[in-house]
N, CA, C and O atoms as a printed pandas DataFrame, in Angstrom:
     atom_number atom_name residue_name chain_id  residue_number  x_coord  y_coord  z_coord
0              1         N          MET        A               1  -29.654   51.280  197.151
1              2        CA          MET        A               1  -28.478   51.557  196.344
2              3         C          MET        A               1  -27.891   52.911  196.747
3              4         O          MET        A               1  -28.613   53.889  196.938
4              5         N          LYS        A               2  -26.592   52.939  196.867
5              6        CA          LYS        A               2  -25.877   54.179  197.171
6              7         C          LYS        A               2  -25.841   55.040  195.912
7              8         O          LYS        A               2  -25.918   54.526  194.796
8              9         N          THR        A               3  -25.723   56.343  196.098
9             10        CA          THR        A               3  -25.609   57.231  194.954
10            11         C          THR        A               3  -24.202   57.200  194.386
11            12         O          THR        A               3  -24.026   57.067  193.175
12            13         N          VAL        A               4  -23.189   57.322  195.254
13            14        CA          VAL        A               4  -21.807   57.373  194.780
14            15         C          VAL        A               4  -20.944   56.381  195.546
15            16         O          VAL        A               4  -20.991   56.302  196.774
16            17         N          SER        A               5  -20.157   55.629  194.791
17            18        CA          SER        A               5  -19.118   54.778  195.363
18            19         C          SER        A               5  -17.787   55.494  195.147
19            20         O          SER        A               5  -17.407   55.790  194.014
20            21         N          PHE        A               6  -17.091   55.767  196.237
21            22        CA          PHE        A               6  -15.767   56.374  196.176
22            23         C          PHE        A               6  -14.739   55.283  196.428
23            24         O          PHE        A               6  -14.771   54.626  197.469
24            25         N          ALA        A               7  -13.833   55.087  195.489
25            26        CA          ALA        A               7  -12.762   54.105  195.661
26            27         C          ALA        A               7  -11.467   54.843  195.972
27            28         O          ALA        A               7  -11.112   55.810  195.299
28            29         N          ILE        A               8  -10.772   54.375  196.997
29            30        CA          ILE        A               8   -9.494   54.958  197.381
30            31         C          ILE        A               8   -8.412   53.888  197.255
31            32         O          ILE        A               8   -8.269   53.050  198.145
32            33         N          PRO        A               9   -7.645   53.906  196.156
33            34        CA          PRO        A               9   -6.518   52.982  196.049
34            35         C          PRO        A               9   -5.434   53.391  197.045
35            36         O          PRO        A               9   -5.004   54.544  197.060
36            37         N          CYS        A              10   -4.999   52.454  197.869
37            38        CA          CYS        A              10   -4.003   52.758  198.901
38            39         C          CYS        A              10   -2.825   51.797  198.799
39            40         O          CYS        A              10   -2.997   50.579  198.744
40            41         N          TYR        A              11   -1.640   52.365  198.776
41            42        CA          TYR        A              11   -0.424   51.564  198.845
42            43         C          TYR        A              11    0.534   52.297  199.774
43            44         O          TYR        A              11    1.069   53.351  199.430
44            45         N          ASN        A              12    0.739   51.729  200.945
45            46        CA          ASN        A              12    1.585   52.356  201.968
46            47         C          ASN        A              12    1.171   53.812  202.196
47            48         O          ASN        A              12    1.993   54.726  202.129
48            49         N          SER        A              13   -0.115   54.002  202.464
49            50        CA          SER        A              13   -0.715   55.333  202.550
50            51         C          SER        A              13   -1.079   55.764  203.968
51            52         O          SER        A              13   -1.789   56.754  204.141
52            53         N          ALA        A              14   -0.619   55.056  204.965
53            54        CA          ALA        A              14   -1.061   55.290  206.340
54            55         C          ALA        A              14   -0.877   56.726  206.803
55            56         O          ALA        A              14   -1.682   57.223  207.592
56            57         N          ASP        A              15    0.156   57.400  206.336
57            58        CA          ASP        A              15    0.443   58.754  206.811
58            59         C          ASP        A              15   -0.556   59.796  206.336
59            60         O          ASP        A              15   -0.680   60.850  206.960
60            61         N          TYR        A              16   -1.273   59.533  205.248
61            62        CA          TYR        A              16   -2.141   60.578  204.706
62            63         C          TYR        A              16   -3.534   60.122  204.292
63            64         O          TYR        A              16   -4.333   60.959  203.872
64            65         N          MET        A              17   -3.859   58.856  204.387
65            66        CA          MET        A              17   -5.160   58.376  203.948
66            67         C          MET        A              17   -6.321   58.894  204.799
67            68         O          MET        A              17   -7.440   59.007  204.299
68            69         N          ASP        A              18   -6.078   59.209  206.068
69            70        CA          ASP        A              18   -7.151   59.693  206.938
70            71         C          ASP        A              18   -7.754   60.997  206.421
71            72         O          ASP        A              18   -8.973   61.168  206.455
72            73         N          THR        A              19   -6.923   61.910  205.946
73            74        CA          THR        A              19   -7.414   63.181  205.421
74            75         C          THR        A              19   -8.334   62.942  204.228
75            76         O          THR        A              19   -9.376   63.585  204.106
76            77         N          CYS        A              20   -7.956   62.037  203.365
77            78        CA          CYS        A              20   -8.765   61.693  202.203
78            79         C          CYS        A              20  -10.126   61.136  202.630
79            80         O          CYS        A              20  -11.164   61.585  202.146
80            81         N          ILE        A              21  -10.117   60.175  203.521
81            82        CA          ILE        A              21  -11.352   59.525  203.964
82            83         C          ILE        A              21  -12.264   60.525  204.666
83            84         O          ILE        A              21  -13.468   60.552  204.410
84            85         N          GLU        A              22  -11.705   61.340  205.541
85            86        CA          GLU        A              22  -12.506   62.336  206.247
86            87         C          GLU        A              22  -13.152   63.316  205.272
87            88         O          GLU        A              22  -14.300   63.716  205.468
88            89         N          SER        A              23  -12.427   63.708  204.225
89            90        CA          SER        A              23  -13.001   64.652  203.260
90            91         C          SER        A              23  -14.170   64.026  202.501
91            92         O          SER        A              23  -15.131   64.719  202.168
92            93         N          ILE        A              24  -14.098   62.743  202.229
93            94        CA          ILE        A              24  -15.203   62.072  201.536
94            95         C          ILE        A              24  -16.402   61.922  202.457
95            96         O          ILE        A              24  -17.540   62.107  202.024
96            97         N          LEU        A              25  -16.168   61.590  203.718
97            98        CA          LEU        A              25  -17.279   61.481  204.668
98            99         C          LEU        A              25  -18.046   62.795  204.768
99           100         O          LEU        A              25  -19.263   62.778  204.957
100          101         N          GLU        A              26  -17.370   63.922  204.647
101          102        CA          GLU        A              26  -18.040   65.223  204.696
102          103         C          GLU        A              26  -18.946   65.459  203.490
103          104         O          GLU        A              26  -19.821   66.323  203.545
104          105         N          CYS        A              27  -18.758   64.719  202.415
105          106        CA          CYS        A              27  -19.544   64.907  201.197
106          107         C          CYS        A              27  -20.918   64.263  201.267
107          108         O          CYS        A              27  -21.705   64.388  200.328
108          109         N          ASP        A              28  -21.216   63.590  202.338
109          110        CA          ASP        A              28  -22.520   62.952  202.460
110          111         C          ASP        A              28  -23.554   63.901  203.041
111          112         O          ASP        A              28  -24.749   63.612  202.989
112          113         N          PHE        A              29  -23.126   65.014  203.587
113          114        CA          PHE        A              29  -24.005   66.066  204.094
114          115         C          PHE        A              29  -25.096   65.528  205.020
115          116         O          PHE        A              29  -26.269   65.881  204.902
116          117         N          GLY        A              30  -24.672   64.661  205.946
117          118        CA          GLY        A              30  -25.584   64.169  206.972
118          119         C          GLY        A              30  -26.420   62.985  206.563
119          120         O          GLY        A              30  -27.142   62.439  207.397
120          121         N          ASN        A              31  -26.357   62.564  205.320
121          122        CA          ASN        A              31  -27.157   61.436  204.845
122          123         C          ASN        A              31  -26.236   60.266  204.557
123          124         O          ASN        A              31  -25.900   60.017  203.399
124          125         N          ARG        A              32  -25.830   59.557  205.567
125          126        CA          ARG        A              32  -24.824   58.501  205.437
126          127         C          ARG        A              32  -25.296   57.309  204.615
127          128         O          ARG        A              32  -24.550   56.341  204.466
128          129         N          ASN        A              33  -26.492   57.348  204.085
129          130        CA          ASN        A              33  -26.943   56.264  203.225
130          131         C          ASN        A              33  -26.638   56.537  201.759
131          132         O          ASN        A              33  -26.897   55.693  200.902
132          133         N          ASP        A              34  -26.089   57.712  201.468
133          134        CA          ASP        A              34  -25.922   58.150  200.088
134          135         C          ASP        A              34  -24.593   57.740  199.467
135          136         O          ASP        A              34  -24.490   57.674  198.242
136          137         N          ILE        A              35  -23.582   57.465  200.267
137          138        CA          ILE        A              35  -22.255   57.151  199.730
138          139         C          ILE        A              35  -21.706   55.867  200.330
139          140         O          ILE        A              35  -22.140   55.408  201.386
140          141         N          GLU        A              36  -20.744   55.308  199.623
141          142        CA          GLU        A              36  -19.924   54.248  200.184
142          143         C          GLU        A              36  -18.480   54.573  199.835
143          144         O          GLU        A              36  -18.185   55.155  198.792
144          145         N          ILE        A              37  -17.598   54.183  200.730
145          146        CA          ILE        A              37  -16.173   54.417  200.541
146          147         C          ILE        A              37  -15.484   53.064  200.551
147          148         O          ILE        A              37  -15.576   52.306  201.517
148          149         N          LEU        A              38  -14.795   52.778  199.458
149          150        CA          LEU        A              38  -14.091   51.514  199.307
150          151         C          LEU        A              38  -12.596   51.787  199.417
151          152         O          LEU        A              38  -11.990   52.346  198.504
152          153         N          ILE        A              39  -12.014   51.393  200.529
153          154        CA          ILE        A              39  -10.581   51.551  200.731
154          155         C          ILE        A              39   -9.917   50.293  200.204
155          156         O          ILE        A              39  -10.087   49.210  200.763
156          157         N          VAL        A              40   -9.157   50.439  199.124
157          158        CA          VAL        A              40   -8.521   49.285  198.500
158          159         C          VAL        A              40   -7.048   49.272  198.883
159          160         O          VAL        A              40   -6.244   50.038  198.352
160          161         N          ASP        A              41   -6.714   48.390  199.813
161          162        CA          ASP        A              41   -5.319   48.213  200.215
162          163         C          ASP        A              41   -4.642   47.322  199.170
163          164         O          ASP        A              41   -4.938   46.132  199.065
164          165         N          ASP        A              42   -3.742   47.912  198.414
165          166        CA          ASP        A              42   -3.091   47.220  197.305
166          167         C          ASP        A              42   -1.786   46.565  197.752
167          168         O          ASP        A              42   -0.721   46.826  197.192
168          169         N          GLY        A              43   -1.888   45.720  198.761
169          170        CA          GLY        A              43   -0.731   44.950  199.213
170          171         C          GLY        A              43    0.308   45.756  199.971
171          172         O          GLY        A              43    1.504   45.492  199.848
172          173         N          SER        A              44   -0.125   46.724  200.746
173          174        CA          SER        A              44    0.811   47.547  201.524
174          175         C          SER        A              44    1.625   46.679  202.468
175          176         O          SER        A              44    1.103   45.751  203.086
176          177         N          THR        A              45    2.927   46.996  202.573
177          178        CA          THR        A              45    3.813   46.199  203.422
178          179         C          THR        A              45    4.678   47.043  204.348
179          180         O          THR        A              45    5.221   46.516  205.320
180          181         N          LYS        A              46    4.822   48.331  204.078
181          182        CA          LYS        A              46    5.776   49.152  204.825
182          183         C          LYS        A              46    5.141   49.963  205.943
183          184         O          LYS        A              46    5.849   50.658  206.671
184          185         N          ASP        A              47    3.841   49.891  206.093
185          186        CA          ASP        A              47    3.165   50.645  207.153
186          187         C          ASP        A              47    1.881   49.914  207.548
187          188         O          ASP        A              47    1.675   48.757  207.184
188          189         N          ASN        A              48    1.041   50.595  208.283
189          190        CA          ASN        A              48   -0.184   49.950  208.774
190          191         C          ASN        A              48   -1.425   50.370  207.989
191          192         O          ASN        A              48   -2.497   50.542  208.568
192          193         N          THR        A              49   -1.283   50.537  206.674
193          194        CA          THR        A              49   -2.421   50.881  205.822
194          195         C          THR        A              49   -3.561   49.873  205.980
195          196         O          THR        A              49   -4.717   50.267  206.134
196          197         N          ALA        A              50   -3.248   48.595  205.945
197          198        CA          ALA        A              50   -4.281   47.553  206.036
198          199         C          ALA        A              50   -5.048   47.644  207.354
199          200         O          ALA        A              50   -6.274   47.537  207.369
200          201         N          GLU        A              51   -4.336   47.840  208.446
201          202        CA          GLU        A              51   -4.981   47.934  209.756
202          203         C          GLU        A              51   -5.849   49.194  209.847
203          204         O          GLU        A              51   -6.944   49.163  210.408
204          205         N          LYS        A              52   -5.349   50.299  209.291
205          206        CA          LYS        A              52   -6.136   51.532  209.295
206          207         C          LYS        A              52   -7.417   51.360  208.482
207          208         O          LYS        A              52   -8.482   51.826  208.888
208          209         N          ALA        A              53   -7.314   50.694  207.343
209          210        CA          ALA        A              53   -8.502   50.450  206.517
210          211         C          ALA        A              53   -9.541   49.647  207.299
211          212         O          ALA        A              53  -10.729   49.966  207.280
212          213         N          ASP        A              54   -9.079   48.607  207.984
213          214        CA          ASP        A              54  -10.000   47.786  208.782
214          215         C          ASP        A              54  -10.632   48.597  209.909
215          216         O          ASP        A              54  -11.815   48.429  210.203
216          217         N          GLU        A              55   -9.863   49.465  210.536
217          218        CA          GLU        A              55  -10.396   50.309  211.613
218          219         C          GLU        A              55  -11.448   51.278  211.079
219          220         O          GLU        A              55  -12.477   51.478  211.724
220          221         N          TRP        A              56  -11.211   51.879  209.927
221          222        CA          TRP        A              56  -12.217   52.757  209.327
222          223         C          TRP        A              56  -13.509   51.988  209.051
223          224         O          TRP        A              56  -14.603   52.504  209.279
224          225         N          GLU        A              57  -13.380   50.757  208.562
225          226        CA          GLU        A              57  -14.569   49.942  208.299
226          227         C          GLU        A              57  -15.316   49.650  209.595
227          228         O          GLU        A              57  -16.546   49.707  209.628
228          229         N          ARG        A              58  -14.584   49.338  210.663
229          230        CA          ARG        A              58  -15.229   49.070  211.963
230          231         C          ARG        A              58  -15.962   50.310  212.487
231          232         O          ARG        A              58  -17.043   50.196  213.064
232          233         N          ARG        A              59  -15.373   51.493  212.283
233          234        CA          ARG        A              59  -15.975   52.731  212.795
234          235         C          ARG        A              59  -17.165   53.208  211.966
235          236         O          ARG        A              59  -18.008   53.951  212.468
236          237         N          HIS        A              60  -17.242   52.790  210.704
237          238        CA          HIS        A              60  -18.313   53.247  209.811
238          239         C          HIS        A              60  -18.908   52.074  209.020
239          240         O          HIS        A              60  -18.811   52.036  207.794
240          241         N          PRO        A              61  -19.522   51.122  209.727
241          242        CA          PRO        A              61  -20.092   49.961  209.022
242          243         C          PRO        A              61  -21.221   50.411  208.088
243          244         O          PRO        A              61  -21.995   51.311  208.413
244          245         N          GLY        A              62  -21.291   49.777  206.947
245          246        CA          GLY        A              62  -22.320   50.127  205.983
246          247         C          GLY        A              62  -21.957   51.308  205.099
247          248         O          GLY        A              62  -22.637   51.577  204.108
248          249         N          ILE        A              63  -20.895   52.011  205.448
249          250        CA          ILE        A              63  -20.432   53.148  204.648
250          251         C          ILE        A              63  -19.056   52.860  204.074
251          252         O          ILE        A              63  -18.809   53.083  202.888
252          253         N          ILE        A              64  -18.157   52.362  204.924
253          254        CA          ILE        A              64  -16.780   52.117  204.503
254          255         C          ILE        A              64  -16.515   50.620  204.479
255          256         O          ILE        A              64  -16.859   49.890  205.408
256          257         N          ARG        A              65  -15.888   50.181  203.383
257          258        CA          ARG        A              65  -15.455   48.790  203.280
258          259         C          ARG        A              65  -13.968   48.756  202.968
259          260         O          ARG        A              65  -13.476   49.520  202.139
260          261         N          ALA        A              66  -13.269   47.868  203.637
261          262        CA          ALA        A              66  -11.844   47.651  203.378
262          263         C          ALA        A              66  -11.717   46.448  202.451
263          264         O          ALA        A              66  -12.275   45.382  202.709
264          265         N          ILE        A              67  -10.982   46.639  201.382
265          266        CA          ILE        A              67  -10.726   45.573  200.417
266          267         C          ILE        A              67   -9.215   45.351  200.407
267          268         O          ILE        A              67   -8.444   46.293  200.228
268          269         N          HIS        A              68   -8.808   44.128  200.595
269          270        CA          HIS        A              68   -7.378   43.804  200.635
270          271         C          HIS        A              68   -7.035   42.911  199.449
271          272         O          HIS        A              68   -7.752   41.960  199.137
272          273         N          GLN        A              69   -5.931   43.238  198.801
273          274        CA          GLN        A              69   -5.483   42.419  197.679
274          275         C          GLN        A              69   -3.964   42.450  197.604
275          276         O          GLN        A              69   -3.317   43.305  198.209
276          277         N          GLU        A              70   -3.408   41.512  196.857
277          278        CA          GLU        A              70   -1.970   41.536  196.591
278          279         C          GLU        A              70   -1.664   42.743  195.731
279          280         O          GLU        A              70   -2.524   43.230  194.997
280          281         N          ASN        A              71   -0.434   43.223  195.825
281          282        CA          ASN        A              71   -0.055   44.400  195.061
282          283         C          ASN        A              71   -0.189   44.142  193.564
283          284         O          ASN        A              71    0.401   43.215  193.010
284          285         N          GLY        A              72   -0.986   45.001  192.935
285          286        CA          GLY        A              72   -1.189   44.892  191.494
286          287         C          GLY        A              72   -1.024   46.222  190.792
287          288         O          GLY        A              72   -1.138   46.315  189.570
288          289         N          GLY        A              73   -0.751   47.258  191.585
289          290        CA          GLY        A              73   -0.612   48.591  191.013
290          291         C          GLY        A              73   -1.905   49.383  191.071
291          292         O          GLY        A              73   -2.966   48.861  191.413
292          293         N          HIS        A              74   -1.788   50.649  190.730
293          294        CA          HIS        A              74   -2.918   51.576  190.826
294          295         C          HIS        A              74   -4.128   51.098  190.016
295          296         O          HIS        A              74   -5.255   51.117  190.510
296          297         N          GLY        A              75   -3.895   50.675  188.790
297          298        CA          GLY        A              75   -5.003   50.232  187.942
298          299         C          GLY        A              75   -5.744   49.042  188.522
299          300         O          GLY        A              75   -6.973   48.991  188.473
300          301         N          ALA        A              76   -5.015   48.097  189.065
301          302        CA          ALA        A              76   -5.647   46.928  189.678
302          303         C          ALA        A              76   -6.471   47.332  190.899
303          304         O          ALA        A              76   -7.536   46.767  191.146
304          305         N          ALA        A              77   -5.978   48.311  191.663
305          306        CA          ALA        A              77   -6.717   48.777  192.837
306          307         C          ALA        A              77   -7.997   49.497  192.406
307          308         O          ALA        A              77   -9.045   49.325  193.029
308          309         N          VAL        A              78   -7.917   50.289  191.360
309          310        CA          VAL        A              78   -9.118   50.952  190.841
310          311         C          VAL        A              78  -10.120   49.911  190.370
311          312         O          VAL        A              78  -11.309   50.015  190.672
312          313         N          ASN        A              79   -9.657   48.915  189.640
313          314        CA          ASN        A              79  -10.557   47.866  189.153
314          315         C          ASN        A              79  -11.189   47.077  190.297
315          316         O          ASN        A              79  -12.352   46.683  190.208
316          317         N          ALA        A              80  -10.434   46.843  191.372
317          318        CA          ALA        A              80  -11.002   46.149  192.537
318          319         C          ALA        A              80  -12.104   46.997  193.161
319          320         O          ALA        A              80  -13.141   46.474  193.570
320          321         N          GLY        A              81  -11.879   48.302  193.232
321          322        CA          GLY        A              81  -12.922   49.190  193.739
322          323         C          GLY        A              81  -14.159   49.124  192.872
323          324         O          GLY        A              81  -15.274   49.046  193.388
324          325         N          LEU        A              82  -13.983   49.154  191.580
325          326        CA          LEU        A              82  -15.108   49.090  190.643
326          327         C          LEU        A              82  -15.869   47.777  190.777
327          328         O          LEU        A              82  -17.098   47.752  190.708
328          329         N          GLU        A              83  -15.132   46.691  190.968
329          330        CA          GLU        A              83  -15.757   45.377  191.158
330          331         C          GLU        A              83  -16.675   45.340  192.370
331          332         O          GLU        A              83  -17.726   44.700  192.338
332          333         N          HIS        A              84  -16.280   46.029  193.442
333          334        CA          HIS        A              84  -17.033   45.990  194.692
334          335         C          HIS        A              84  -18.050   47.124  194.826
335          336         O          HIS        A              84  -18.828   47.143  195.779
336          337         N          ALA        A              85  -18.054   48.050  193.903
337          338        CA          ALA        A              85  -18.926   49.222  194.007
338          339         C          ALA        A              85  -20.393   48.854  193.825
339          340         O          ALA        A              85  -20.743   48.013  192.997
340          341         N          THR        A              86  -21.234   49.498  194.613
341          342        CA          THR        A              86  -22.677   49.299  194.484
342          343         C          THR        A              86  -23.398   50.604  194.144
343          344         O          THR        A              86  -24.615   50.606  193.963
344          345         N          GLY        A              87  -22.666   51.705  194.057
345          346        CA          GLY        A              87  -23.280   52.994  193.794
346          347         C          GLY        A              87  -23.664   53.184  192.338
347          348         O          GLY        A              87  -23.183   52.487  191.445
348          349         N          ARG        A              88  -24.526   54.128  192.135
349          350        CA          ARG        A              88  -24.945   54.486  190.779
350          351         C          ARG        A              88  -23.785   55.137  190.008
351          352         O          ARG        A              88  -23.632   54.937  188.804
352          353         N          TYR        A              89  -22.977   55.919  190.733
353          354        CA          TYR        A              89  -21.822   56.586  190.150
354          355         C          TYR        A              89  -20.563   56.107  190.859
355          356         O          TYR        A              89  -20.613   55.639  191.996
356          357         N          PHE        A              90  -19.434   56.232  190.169
357          358        CA          PHE        A              90  -18.161   55.739  190.691
358          359         C          PHE        A              90  -17.116   56.836  190.556
359          360         O          PHE        A              90  -16.973   57.440  189.493
360          361         N          LYS        A              91  -16.386   57.091  191.636
361          362        CA          LYS        A              91  -15.354   58.132  191.646
362          363         C          LYS        A              91  -14.120   57.588  192.334
363          364         O          LYS        A              91  -14.213   57.018  193.421
364          365         N          VAL        A              92  -12.963   57.758  191.708
365          366        CA          VAL        A              92  -11.688   57.386  192.309
366          367         C          VAL        A              92  -11.091   58.630  192.948
367          368         O          VAL        A              92  -11.027   59.689  192.324
368          369         N          VAL        A              93  -10.656   58.495  194.193
369          370        CA          VAL        A              93   -9.946   59.564  194.886
370          371         C          VAL        A              93   -8.661   58.945  195.428
371          372         O          VAL        A              93   -8.700   58.083  196.306
372          373         N          ASP        A              94   -7.540   59.387  194.906
373          374        CA          ASP        A              94   -6.265   58.825  195.366
374          375         C          ASP        A              94   -6.047   59.146  196.839
375          376         O          ASP        A              94   -6.502   60.178  197.332
376          377         N          SER        A              95   -5.355   58.264  197.528
377          378        CA          SER        A              95   -5.213   58.353  198.984
378          379         C          SER        A              95   -4.463   59.585  199.451
379          380         O          SER        A              95   -4.578   59.966  200.615
380          381         N          ASP        A              96   -3.697   60.218  198.572
381          382        CA          ASP        A              96   -2.981   61.431  198.960
382          383         C          ASP        A              96   -3.702   62.695  198.491
383          384         O          ASP        A              96   -3.102   63.767  198.418
384          385         N          ASP        A              97   -4.977   62.563  198.179
385          386        CA          ASP        A              97   -5.785   63.687  197.722
386          387         C          ASP        A              97   -6.977   63.844  198.656
387          388         O          ASP        A              97   -7.131   63.057  199.590
388          389         N          TRP        A              98   -7.812   64.834  198.428
389          390        CA          TRP        A              98   -9.010   65.034  199.223
390          391         C          TRP        A              98  -10.037   65.746  198.361
391          392         O          TRP        A              98   -9.716   66.277  197.298
392          393         N          LEU        A              99  -11.282   65.749  198.836
393          394        CA          LEU        A              99  -12.361   66.424  198.130
394          395         C          LEU        A              99  -12.713   67.723  198.846
395          396         O          LEU        A              99  -12.678   67.799  200.074
396          397         N          ASP        A             100  -13.049   68.729  198.070
397          398        CA          ASP        A             100  -13.466   70.006  198.609
398          399         C          ASP        A             100  -14.963   69.954  198.899
399          400         O          ASP        A             100  -15.765   69.672  198.008
400          401         N          ARG        A             101  -15.328   70.223  200.131
401          402        CA          ARG        A             101  -16.718   70.107  200.555
402          403         C          ARG        A             101  -17.645   70.998  199.740
403          404         O          ARG        A             101  -18.707   70.549  199.307
404          405         N          GLU        A             102  -17.261   72.248  199.525
405          406        CA          GLU        A             102  -18.122   73.175  198.787
406          407         C          GLU        A             102  -18.313   72.730  197.342
407          408         O          GLU        A             102  -19.423   72.807  196.816
408          409         N          ALA        A             103  -17.264   72.273  196.704
409          410        CA          ALA        A             103  -17.375   71.802  195.323
410          411         C          ALA        A             103  -18.262   70.570  195.227
411          412         O          ALA        A             103  -19.036   70.427  194.281
412          413         N          MET        A             104  -18.147   69.683  196.207
413          414        CA          MET        A             104  -18.929   68.449  196.178
414          415         C          MET        A             104  -20.401   68.668  196.507
415          416         O          MET        A             104  -21.247   67.862  196.118
416          417         N          GLU        A             105  -20.716   69.735  197.211
417          418        CA          GLU        A             105  -22.108   69.980  197.594
418          419         C          GLU        A             105  -23.014   70.061  196.382
419          420         O          GLU        A             105  -24.084   69.452  196.374
420          421         N          SER        A             106  -22.614   70.792  195.367
421          422        CA          SER        A             106  -23.475   70.907  194.179
422          423         C          SER        A             106  -23.528   69.589  193.409
423          424         O          SER        A             106  -24.565   69.244  192.844
424          425         N          ILE        A             107  -22.429   68.862  193.383
425          426        CA          ILE        A             107  -22.408   67.582  192.689
426          427         C          ILE        A             107  -23.333   66.584  193.384
427          428         O          ILE        A             107  -24.069   65.853  192.721
428          429         N          MET        A             108  -23.296   66.551  194.708
429          430        CA          MET        A             108  -24.122   65.585  195.457
430          431         C          MET        A             108  -25.611   65.933  195.388
431          432         O          MET        A             108  -26.460   65.052  195.528
432          433         N          ARG        A             109  -25.926   67.190  195.176
433          434        CA          ARG        A             109  -27.348   67.548  195.006
434          435         C          ARG        A             109  -27.854   66.949  193.728
435          436         O          ARG        A             109  -29.024   67.122  193.386
């Protein structure tokens, strides 16, 4: 079981989702078995969010999962992340945000 499931609701987020995902990957502090990242593509149509999500999953199998659904809004994307989460704890990080490594270090301990 993972310690933390991070859900990232994404809707046409291709321009900035990479920064968010990279910041979460840094929160594992070398122990890639401790977290999972659920990229929830909420029916993006105006950019390549879906393709980027799939590429992240290919590059980090067992850590990142891409979830695709029809557009249902932010709440539906959060709920989809929660449905697929396997971690003991659940955290939503919006795709245009990021986590601070130093702040997360004490939380992950």
